[in-house]
Each structure stands twice: as C-alpha cells, then as structure tokens.
ZAVO-808140 format. One record per residue (C-alpha): residue in three letters; x, y, z. Coordinates in steps of 0.001 Angstrom, whole numbers, plus 500000, padded with zeros to 6 digits. Example, Ala and Ser with C-alpha at 12.3 -4.5 7.8 and 13.67 -1.06 7.14 Angstrom:
BEGIN
   dodo       xx       yy       zz
    ala   512300   495500   507800
    ser   513670   498940   507140
***
This chain:
BEGIN
   dodo       xx       yy       zz
    unk   671605   212038   547690
    unk   669352   211646   550607
    unk   670635   212790   553928
    unk   669158   210917   556939
    unk   668738   212364   559998
    unk   668180   210895   563817
    unk   664468   211705   563187
    unk   663159   212518   560466
    unk   661108   215436   561257
    unk   664108   216995   563168
    unk   665894   220022   562540
    unk   668859   219439   560126
    unk   670862   221984   560973
    unk   670381   220693   564323
    unk   672393   217350   564301
    unk   674903   215411   561574
    unk   673014   212313   559712
    unk   673033   209350   560707
    unk   674219   208590   557189
    unk   673750   209677   553228
    unk   672151   207373   550690
    unk   673577   207890   547527
    unk   671795   206647   543865
    unk   674915   206745   541291
    unk   672393   207766   538403
    unk   675324   206332   535832
    unk   675258   202782   536917
    unk   672263   202362   539040
    unk   673458   201512   541957
    unk   672154   202352   545417
    unk   674773   203066   548506
    unk   674619   203709   552254
    unk   677782   206125   552916
    unk   676975   205629   557636
    unk   678061   207925   559391
    unk   676677   207126   563114
    unk   673854   204581   562334
    unk   674295   201767   565234
    unk   674024   198740   562551
    unk   677191   199805   560199
    unk   680644   200720   560018
    unk   681159   204368   559970
    unk   683039   206684   557186
    unk   684353   209442   558143
    unk   681872   212458   557487
    unk   684879   215287   556716
    unk   685909   213247   554256
    unk   682532   212476   552249
    unk   681763   216031   552601
    unk   684867   217300   550965
    unk   684073   214478   547992
    unk   680119   215835   547784
    unk   681775   219558   546838
    unk   683758   217635   544117
    unk   680177   216528   542384
    unk   679355   217896   539255
    unk   675444   216895   539725
    unk   673499   215993   542662
    unk   669766   215730   542813
    unk   667810   216055   545849
    unk   664110   216070   547244
    unk   665353   219657   549405
    unk   668346   221555   548561
    unk   667878   223954   551417
    unk   667563   220506   553645
    unk   670672   219401   552032
    unk   672755   222218   552302
    unk   672773   221731   555901
    unk   674646   218794   555446
    unk   677189   219837   553365
    unk   676793   223195   550662
    unk   677397   222142   546852
    unk   676387   225047   544638
    unk   675421   221749   541724
    unk   673103   220930   543742
    unk   669952   220347   542343
    unk   665816   221032   544189
    unk   663698   218529   542736
    unk   661064   219452   545113
    unk   660564   222948   543720
    unk   660046   221643   540040
    unk   657565   218933   541350
    unk   656684   217163   544760
    unk   655793   213259   543560
    unk   653798   211476   545681
    unk   655742   209290   547995
    unk   653477   205915   549354
    unk   655979   205317   552027
    unk   654789   201273   551646
    unk   657665   200089   553994
    unk   656038   198102   557011
    unk   658847   198233   559343
    unk   659908   201749   559091
    unk   656064   202676   559356
    unk   655420   200448   562228
    unk   658640   201727   563964
    unk   657595   205129   562857
    unk   654421   205108   564772
    unk   655137   203288   567810
    unk   658754   205554   568894
    unk   657890   208641   566658
    unk   658523   210854   570398
    unk   662195   209365   570710
    unk   664770   211643   569482
    unk   666312   208315   568003
    unk   664198   206959   565343
    unk   665876   206283   562531
    unk   668765   204638   564551
    unk   666144   202187   565802
    unk   664866   201597   562531
    unk   667307   198939   561174
    unk   669522   199882   558829
    unk   668749   197788   555381
    unk   664715   199014   555717
    unk   666300   202714   555553
    unk   667598   201546   552364
    unk   664777   200005   551193
    unk   662786   203022   551976
    unk   665380   205442   550087
    unk   664982   203548   547341
    unk   661548   203837   547265
    unk   662024   208012   547501
    unk   664008   207812   544430
    unk   661736   206033   542030
    unk   659274   208306   542892
    unk   661871   211246   541975
    unk   663187   209490   539109
    unk   660921   210626   536170
    unk   661581   214466   537733
    unk   665197   213934   537519
    unk   664949   212508   534178
    unk   663156   215611   532822
    unk   664982   218398   534897
    unk   665637   222326   533983
    unk   668023   223908   536209
    unk   666239   227217   537441
    unk   668535   229991   538804
    unk   665888   231175   541380
    unk   665282   228183   542750
    unk   668847   227934   543968
    unk   668759   231412   545373
    unk   665639   230872   547113
    unk   666698   227615   548484
    unk   669799   229029   549545
    unk   668346   232301   551342
    unk   666407   230527   553405
    unk   668835   228035   554490
    unk   671641   231040   555144
    unk   668484   232259   557601
    unk   667594   228636   559185
    unk   670959   227805   560166
    unk   671739   230653   561878
    unk   668931   229890   564440
    unk   667424   232238   566986
    unk   668501   233006   570782
    unk   665750   232229   573194
    unk   665790   232934   576999
    unk   664977   231094   579818
    unk   661132   231918   579854
    unk   660626   230123   576746
    unk   659071   227406   577967
    unk   656300   229558   579695
    unk   655085   230327   576546
    unk   655924   228297   573794
    unk   655234   224057   575267
    unk   656440   221839   572073
    unk   655483   218210   572707
    unk   658893   217097   570892
    unk   661214   219684   571733
    unk   663928   218229   570664
    unk   663280   218547   566635
    unk   663773   222179   566620
    unk   665083   223512   570584
    unk   668483   223074   571399
    unk   670431   224387   574494
    unk   669174   228093   574182
    unk   669061   228083   570314
    unk   665215   227571   568348
    unk   665883   226805   564674
    unk   662736   228046   562322
    unk   661357   226002   558941
    unk   660486   227230   556200
    unk   658187   225358   553559
    unk   658951   226652   549892
    unk   656496   224391   548469
    unk   653114   226670   548760
    unk   650535   227350   546410
    unk   652010   231019   545353
    unk   655550   230112   546040
    unk   655512   232464   549550
    unk   657447   230709   552370
    unk   655828   229801   555493
    unk   657180   228693   558488
    unk   655262   227041   560997
    unk   657751   224060   562828
    unk   657240   222076   565352
    unk   654052   223688   566554
    unk   655664   227062   565935
    unk   654309   229800   563585
    unk   657007   232194   563372
    unk   655212   234476   561007
    unk   652443   234596   563414
    unk   653763   235431   567134
    unk   651388   236718   569269
    unk   652141   240681   569789
    unk   650057   240453   572925
    unk   650834   238071   575381
    unk   654715   238462   575770
    unk   655899   236026   574053
    unk   658129   237530   571785
    unk   659434   238812   574456
    unk   661374   235541   574625
    unk   663506   235811   571537
    unk   666683   237935   571718
    unk   669908   238480   570321
    unk   673200   237155   570647
    unk   674976   239899   569960
    unk   674038   243335   570758
    unk   670623   244149   569790
    unk   667758   243028   567628
    unk   666970   245372   564408
    unk   663560   244767   562427
    unk   663458   246629   558746
    unk   659768   246281   558094
    unk   658831   247347   554532
    unk   656197   249930   554289
    unk   653151   249803   551997
    unk   654858   247030   550256
    unk   652522   245479   547814
    unk   651190   248699   546515
    unk   654730   250220   546103
    unk   655429   246603   544158
    unk   652238   246957   542033
    unk   653025   250500   541571
    unk   656250   249491   540148
    unk   654877   246666   538192
    unk   652207   249139   536150
    unk   654018   251933   536040
    unk   652601   254246   538145
    unk   654653   257486   539146
    unk   653803   258604   542822
    unk   652696   262357   543533
    unk   654092   262026   547479
    unk   656031   258727   547152
    unk   653342   257494   548910
    unk   650538   255792   547253
    unk   648048   255882   550405
    unk   649213   259492   550351
    unk   648365   260151   546680
    unk   645213   258084   547167
    unk   644374   260547   550677
    unk   644999   263752   548869
    unk   642519   262871   545824
    unk   639591   262053   547509
    unk   639946   264122   551195
    unk   640800   261875   553865
    unk   643478   260855   556368
    unk   646014   258733   555775
    unk   645029   256052   557744
    unk   641522   255853   556124
    unk   643119   255953   552716
    unk   645272   252917   553905
    unk   642472   250668   555104
    unk   640748   251760   551714
    unk   643274   251025   549318
    unk   643891   247808   551020
    unk   640533   246740   550956
    unk   640287   247102   547166
    unk   643871   245290   546074
    unk   642581   242278   548161
    unk   639253   242333   547144
    unk   637303   244293   544661
    unk   637835   247721   543195
    unk   634992   250089   544667
    unk   633084   252234   541260
    unk   633703   256047   543248
    unk   637623   255122   543201
    unk   637493   253447   539727
    unk   639350   256777   538410
    unk   642275   256884   540794
    unk   645268   256535   538629
    unk   646923   253634   540506
    unk   644196   251564   540591
    unk   643168   251780   536672
    unk   646385   250628   535774
    unk   646589   248001   538748
    unk   642571   247049   536974
    unk   643985   246445   533461
    unk   646812   244507   534597
    unk   644209   242122   536651
    unk   642807   241811   533346
    unk   645405   241102   531293
    unk   646875   238430   533387
    unk   643072   237093   533687
    unk   642955   236909   530184
    unk   645330   234339   529682
    unk   644759   232632   532359
    unk   641296   231914   530812
    unk   642735   230984   527517
    unk   645835   229149   528209
    unk   644558   227608   530987
    unk   647984   229405   533533
    unk   649831   232056   533818
    unk   653559   231666   534014
    unk   655841   234466   535843
    unk   659049   234641   533256
    unk   661581   236021   535958
    unk   661019   232621   538648
    unk   659562   230033   535802
    unk   656634   229483   538520
    unk   653117   228308   536296
    unk   650058   228906   538175
    unk   647756   226411   536387
    unk   643930   226561   536444
    unk   643667   222811   536723
    unk   645608   223585   540028
    unk   643943   226156   541901
    unk   640352   225369   541692
    unk   637649   228074   542045
    unk   639501   231342   540891
    unk   638379   234663   540027
    unk   640918   237825   538534
    unk   641057   239472   542309
    unk   642627   236143   543604
    unk   644858   235306   540939
    unk   646545   238560   541033
    unk   646951   238164   544689
    unk   648678   234560   543848
    unk   651434   236567   541509
    unk   651910   239779   543911
    unk   652761   237201   546717
    unk   655286   235856   544067
    unk   656375   238854   543143
    unk   656567   239633   546723
    unk   658812   236676   547393
    unk   661559   236903   544438
    unk   661568   240499   545170
    unk   662499   239939   548713
    unk   664770   236549   547679
    unk   667112   239206   545671
    unk   667272   241788   548452
    unk   668373   238776   550549
    unk   670981   237947   548534
    unk   672662   241283   548864
    unk   672326   240981   552566
    unk   674391   238264   553006
    unk   676927   239079   550478
    unk   677536   241924   552547
    unk   677318   239525   556112
    unk   679595   237122   555106
    unk   682025   236423   558041
    unk   680446   239117   559852
    unk   679147   238578   563763
    unk   675483   239978   562809
    unk   673429   237584   561320
    unk   669744   237585   559640
    unk   667546   235175   561914
    unk   663861   235563   560600
    unk   661996   236754   558164
    unk   658033   237222   557672
    unk   657641   238648   554215
    unk   657410   242187   554492
    unk   659790   242363   557351
    unk   663692   241566   557974
    unk   665101   240416   561742
    unk   668652   240832   561897
    unk   670927   239622   565056
    unk   672986   243118   565279
    unk   676433   243841   566619
    unk   677656   247464   567090
    unk   680595   246646   565325
    unk   678735   246222   562032
    unk   677213   249778   562166
    unk   678585   250364   558829
    unk   677425   247271   556616
    unk   674013   247870   558475
    unk   674016   251267   557068
    unk   674895   249762   553379
    unk   671811   247151   554151
    unk   669983   250018   554259
    unk   670572   251343   551059
    unk   669796   248267   549360
    unk   665813   249114   550053
    unk   666642   253098   548863
    unk   668353   252057   545671
    unk   664774   249414   545111
    unk   663118   252477   546041
    unk   661085   250769   548835
    unk   660327   252644   552170
    unk   661297   251009   555229
    unk   660428   251076   559249
    unk   663345   250352   561354
    unk   663075   249164   564618
    unk   665299   248441   567224
    unk   665604   246756   570871
    unk   667143   243940   573371
    unk   664602   241678   572637
    unk   661856   240676   570071
    unk   658525   242300   572031
    unk   660054   245663   573008
    unk   661194   247068   569417
    unk   661183   250820   569382
    unk   661131   252572   566183
    unk   664571   254535   564762
***
C-alpha cells in the first residue's frame, strides 16, 4: 500500500492523500482507491480507513508516513529492511514533476493512470524485499514513536518567516504550525531531522530563531540528558562510577576541574584514548569493548546489534577504524535506548494535552500543560529508573528556557 499526496514531498500529516495505491499480493492485482484526484470517482476515505484497520498484513515503503494516513499495528516498514533503487522511468511523471515542482497540486495535475504506472514500478522494486521480510518489533517501535512526534507539529509565532525563508512553505507549514520529519534510514540508524530546508536538530542558538517556536499549552519543557554517551558506555561495559558522574570520576583521579575533564573524556571517546589516561578504569573497559567489536568486524565483515537486528556491514561502510565503528554503534545504542524511553512517555501522555514535539538525540522537547503536572513527574521517573541524569529547562519559547 502506498498513499499518494497532493505533492510528492509534502508532509503526510498535513492533507488527506489524493489516493491509495494497493497491490493485492494474493491475486497479483493493482488498484487505485481514489479520494481527491480530479480524474477518478471518489471513495469515502473513512470507509477505506476502517477497511485498512482490518487487514492482517500490510507492506509499505515507509510505515511512519503510512501511519499519518491510517494506523494498523500490522503495517510492515520495508525501508527499514532495505531501500531499493527506484529508477522512476515514467517520462510523463518526470516531465510534470520538473515543470510543476513548486505547485502544491503537482500530483493532481499528473494523470491518474500515470500514477498507477509509477506505483507499479515502486511495487516491483520492493517485491523481493517483501518475499524475504522478517518482522522486527524494534522497527515497528522506531516508526511509531517518531510518527507520534511528527503528528503533534510545533506551534510557531508570526516571526517564523523572518528567520526561516522556505522556498516552498506549503510542504511543511500550515497556518501557525510547522511539521518536522525524521529520516530513519541513516547509516547508524540515528534519525536525522532536516525537512524542507529546516534542520530541527541544529537550530541556531545565537540569532534568536528558536524564539519562534512556542507552546500550544502553557510552556515548553526540555529534558536534556547529561553525559549521555559516557553513561550508556558505562552501562554497556559495567563501569561503576564512584561519584555518579564519569566526568567527576576522571577529574578526581587526575586532579583537574570537571569542565576540563569533560572536554578530555569527549576527545578520547570520539578520537583515541591518550596514553597517560589509558589506566583509568572507564577507559580500560571501553577500550576492551572497542577491540571486541573491531575483531568481530574484521573477522566476519559485519557487526550485528542483537537488540535491534541492525547490521553494520564492512562492504557498506567504506574506510573504518575501531573508534569510528564504536561511535556508530553507540549512536545506534542511543537511538534504541531513546525509542524505549519515548514509548513509555507516549503511554503516559496518551489522550493528554501535553505533547512531545521535538527530539534531538540527547534532548526531548515537551509542549506542556499545567494540568499534566503529575504526568510530567512520572516522565521524570522514567529517566531516574534508567539511571540517566537530565537537565530540566522550561519557558514560553524555545529560545528562552530557564534551568529548573
């Protein structure tokens, strides 16, 4: 199944699809179920959604995007298994796309029969992946938690256009809401979040642009994980901190302040461990793990992460070294850990006014309502139970957050 929208690049949370392409695997037949395209009779979309919810197995290139149309627990995300090369050789579709790429109704201009031909090409590209598909619970959770964040959108004020000049604002902006979109198909499995030329993971902290992001409720709360990667590594290698703070452990052992220790720990985790610090227990345990991963990678040509099924293949990664491979694995571990945390958060926030609206690797932004005070406390307990330290900030816009 593949929902097709007014424009091929438009955020799927903004509008109803033009139509739904369906390939019946049992009978090897193709269908267009039309909702809004001007060249075909329309079907009631609510009836189609009710039917979709009854299906036992649905394959789609992007489960997260499909969820914006209709949620079904049995939808399987093919892109998280493998992304095939889709040549898109349909001359008519290519011509219209080049000529009218700035038109919000691009896909409504393209004849529906040409859409059908292109959808058939897409199905053919994925057919081999469907045949060998194995269900992966982590993939489902990954798609779902970022769908939850995307659909909430972020409220913006009237100054948005002063800071962000979007060439085609209709792709992600509607009224006073802007939609982010997470790319889950990255080398490490760590989602990126650049959409419609706006990089939500790297917003400028100096020019005031973050002030345009405001709450729909009472205030914004940012939960920022402290020393996240060192903490995850410590949990992985079994290091027990003497102070509860790896940076402070390092500072105490080598006689320096915490700020200097933090800088040195980061340099060594993401570069190489210096000889004068190699006997620090945290580094000794970490170095052993780095070498274990590298040995497997060199001997087998791959490293698999059992919790997620992610495989780092030597043939796909180009020039590698032990430290770089380890950094990739830790980024993946970070994402796996965050997905579990977000899943618990969404369980608590279900049907509540407060919403998670942004995720940036080691921080989560919540659009919070005062009425959900007790729920927010329960969310903080999630981090405490996982022995993760967080810095809490709040404010009435994203640029002016004060530490709690």
